[in-house]
Structures are given as structure tokens and as C-alpha cells.
C-alpha positions as CSV (number, residue, x, y, z in Angstrom):
1,X,-65.0,-18.6,17.6
2,X,-64.6,-20.6,20.9
3,X,-60.9,-20.6,20.2
4,X,-60.8,-16.8,19.8
5,X,-62.8,-16.4,23.0
6,X,-60.4,-18.6,24.9
7,X,-57.4,-16.7,23.6
8,X,-59.0,-13.4,24.6
9,X,-59.6,-14.7,28.1
10,X,-56.0,-16.0,28.4
11,X,-54.7,-12.7,27.1
12,X,-56.8,-10.9,29.7
13,X,-55.5,-13.1,32.5
14,X,-51.9,-12.8,31.6
15,X,-52.2,-9.1,30.9
16,X,-53.5,-8.7,34.4
17,X,-50.1,-9.8,35.8
18,X,-48.4,-6.5,35.2
19,X,-44.6,-6.4,35.6
20,X,-43.4,-4.2,38.4
21,X,-41.3,-1.2,37.4
22,X,-38.1,-0.8,39.3
23,X,-38.6,1.8,41.9
24,X,-36.6,3.9,44.3
25,X,-37.4,3.4,48.0
26,X,-37.6,6.5,50.1
27,X,-36.9,6.2,53.9
28,X,-37.8,8.9,56.4
29,X,-36.2,9.5,59.8
30,X,-38.9,9.5,62.5
31,X,-38.4,11.0,66.0
32,X,-34.6,10.7,65.9
33,X,-33.2,12.3,69.0
34,X,-29.5,12.9,69.5
35,X,-27.7,13.0,72.9
36,X,-24.4,13.3,74.5
37,X,-24.6,10.8,77.3
38,X,-28.0,11.4,78.9
39,X,-28.1,15.1,77.8
40,X,-30.4,15.9,74.8
41,X,-28.3,17.3,72.0
42,X,-30.6,17.9,69.0
43,X,-32.3,15.7,66.4
44,X,-32.1,14.3,62.9
45,X,-34.7,14.8,60.3
46,X,-35.0,14.1,56.6
47,X,-35.0,11.3,54.1
48,X,-32.7,9.1,52.1
49,X,-33.4,7.2,48.9
50,X,-32.0,3.8,47.7
51,X,-32.6,1.7,44.7
52,X,-35.1,-1.2,44.9
53,X,-32.2,-3.6,45.2
54,X,-31.2,-1.9,48.4
55,X,-27.6,-1.6,47.2
56,X,-27.2,2.0,46.0
57,X,-27.8,5.3,47.8
58,X,-29.4,7.5,45.3
59,X,-30.0,10.6,47.4
60,X,-29.9,11.9,51.0
61,X,-31.4,15.0,52.6
62,X,-30.8,14.6,56.3
63,X,-30.5,17.6,58.7
64,X,-28.8,17.5,62.1
65,X,-30.0,20.4,64.3
66,X,-27.6,22.6,66.2
67,X,-27.2,22.2,70.0
68,X,-24.9,23.3,72.8
69,X,-23.9,20.8,75.4
70,X,-21.6,22.2,78.1
71,X,-18.7,23.9,76.3
72,X,-19.4,22.2,73.0
73,X,-21.5,23.7,70.2
74,X,-22.9,21.4,67.5
75,X,-23.6,23.3,64.3
76,X,-26.7,22.5,62.2
77,X,-25.5,20.4,59.2
78,X,-27.3,19.2,56.1
79,X,-26.1,15.7,55.0
80,X,-26.7,15.2,51.3
81,X,-24.9,13.7,48.4
82,X,-22.9,16.9,47.4
83,X,-19.7,16.4,45.4
84,X,-17.6,16.3,48.5
85,X,-19.6,13.6,50.2
86,X,-18.4,10.1,50.7
87,X,-21.4,7.7,51.0
88,X,-21.3,4.1,52.0
89,X,-24.5,2.1,52.0
90,X,-22.5,-1.1,52.6
91,X,-25.2,-2.9,50.4
92,X,-27.2,-2.9,53.6
93,X,-25.8,-6.4,54.5
94,X,-24.0,-4.8,57.4
95,X,-27.0,-2.6,58.3
96,X,-25.5,0.9,58.2
97,X,-25.5,4.1,56.2
98,X,-22.5,6.4,56.4
99,X,-22.2,9.9,55.0
100,X,-18.9,11.6,55.5
101,X,-17.5,15.1,54.6
102,X,-14.2,16.9,54.8
103,X,-12.1,13.7,55.3
104,X,-14.2,12.8,58.3
105,X,-14.5,16.2,59.9
106,X,-18.3,15.7,59.7
107,X,-19.8,12.3,59.7
108,X,-23.3,10.7,60.0
109,X,-23.5,7.0,60.6
110,X,-26.9,5.3,60.9
111,X,-26.9,1.7,62.3
112,X,-30.1,-0.1,61.6
113,X,-31.6,-2.6,64.1
114,X,-32.7,-4.9,61.2
115,X,-32.0,-5.0,57.5
116,X,-33.8,-2.3,55.6
117,X,-36.7,-3.6,53.5
118,X,-39.0,-2.2,50.9
119,X,-41.8,-1.8,53.5
120,X,-42.2,-1.2,57.2
121,X,-39.9,0.4,59.7
122,X,-36.6,-0.4,61.5
123,X,-35.2,1.1,64.7
124,X,-31.9,2.9,64.9
125,X,-29.3,1.5,67.2
126,X,-27.6,3.7,69.9
127,X,-24.3,3.1,68.1
128,X,-25.6,5.5,65.4
129,X,-23.9,8.8,65.7
130,X,-23.3,12.2,64.2
131,X,-19.8,13.5,64.5
132,X,-18.4,17.1,64.2
133,X,-14.7,17.7,64.5
134,X,-15.3,20.9,66.6
135,X,-17.6,19.3,69.1
136,X,-17.3,15.5,69.0
137,X,-19.9,12.8,68.7
138,X,-23.6,12.8,69.4
139,X,-25.3,9.4,69.6
140,X,-28.8,8.5,68.6
141,X,-30.9,8.3,71.8
142,X,-34.1,7.2,70.0
143,X,-35.8,7.0,66.7
144,X,-36.5,4.9,63.6
145,X,-36.5,4.8,59.9
146,X,-39.8,4.1,57.9
147,X,-40.6,3.6,54.3
148,X,-42.5,6.5,52.8
149,X,-42.3,5.8,49.1
150,X,-45.3,4.3,47.3
151,X,-45.3,0.7,46.2
152,X,-43.8,0.0,42.7
153,X,-46.1,0.9,39.9
154,X,-46.8,-1.4,36.9
155,X,-44.8,-0.9,33.7
156,X,-46.8,1.2,31.1
157,X,-46.6,-1.6,28.6
158,X,-48.2,-4.0,31.1
159,X,-51.0,-1.6,31.7
160,X,-51.6,-1.2,28.0
161,X,-51.9,-4.9,27.6
162,X,-54.4,-5.1,30.5
163,X,-56.5,-2.2,29.2
164,X,-56.5,-3.4,25.6
165,X,-57.1,-7.0,26.6
166,X,-60.3,-6.4,28.6
167,X,-62.2,-4.6,25.8
168,X,-61.1,-7.3,23.3
169,X,-62.4,-10.0,25.6
170,X,-65.7,-8.2,25.8
171,X,-66.0,-7.9,22.0
172,X,-65.3,-11.6,21.6
173,X,-67.9,-12.5,24.3
174,X,-70.5,-10.3,22.6
175,X,-69.9,-12.0,19.2
176,X,-70.1,-15.4,20.8
177,X,-73.4,-14.6,22.4
178,X,-74.9,-13.2,19.2
179,X,-74.0,-16.4,17.3
180,X,-75.5,-18.6,20.0
181,X,-78.8,-16.6,20.0
182,X,-79.1,-16.9,16.2
183,X,-78.7,-20.7,16.3
């Protein structure tokens, strides 16, 4: 019986180390202001999602607001992964995200101050820009990117092992107590 009890405790301990499921990481643009020189020229809002290896762009939903600066009018544009989009995450080793449409007629490039990670925030460099063929480039004057997705969740099979292992350990413990009380 002692052997069974020890095995149950070991199963409970190892069952508690649940494997993490692969998860997508969602990043949100925070307070991203665009400018032409020192003139405010709109903002960027939205999110983009990458795989947990930080190598593949899964989705993007970023909006650039419209603005007029002097004689140039910037149209509001939604940057997403539509069929005409060319996306380059550059496996984040070069710290940038590029979304391009119409052969470069519309382009959004986000240059990150540090490598993206699964947690925390990173600033956007002023070399980040949004380009429209009809008006030119607007650069990022300020802003950052922060992680908004929840942490990875355990695999269902690991949770099953944990939840089944705990009751089994209690059953073995009760049996062991009963036998020691009888003796």
C-alpha cells in the first residue's frame, strides 16, 4: 500500500506540471501619434497577432486615422491581412513589422525599440512610418506596443491528469489511514 501511495503522490506532482499550449500573442498599439515633422498628423490604433515563436504574423487590425497637413490629405486606412497585403514580420530579429498594399502605394512600418517578447511593452522608434502615395510619409512621434493576450493555458490533457491525480491520491491516503488505524 505504501508503494501505491508513493506512486499516487508522484503522479500528482508530475501531473501538476502541465504542458503549456502554444498560444498566439496579441499586441496592442498604445498612444501612437503620427506627425509630419513637428505637426501632428493623426494616430495609429489597433492590434496585431503573432505566433508564440514570434516568427509569423497571424493577423493585423491597425487603423491609421485621416489628417490634413498643409496641402496633403492622409486618408484613413485599415491595415490588415487582406489578400492584397504583403506582410513581413522579419522573424522579429530585425525588430520591425511591415504591412504593404498596392505595390507600396500604402505602407505601414513599425520599428520596435527592443525585440518583441511574450510579455511587457516596447517603444516604437521614430523611424516607424505610415506612407500613402497621395500624401507622403507620416512618422511615429510617440507610442508603444504592449502585450494584451492572456498567458498560455495548460493543455487539456495535462489538466485532466492533474484533476484525476488529486482525487486518486486522496483515495490512497484514506485507505492507508484506515489500515493503520485497524492495526
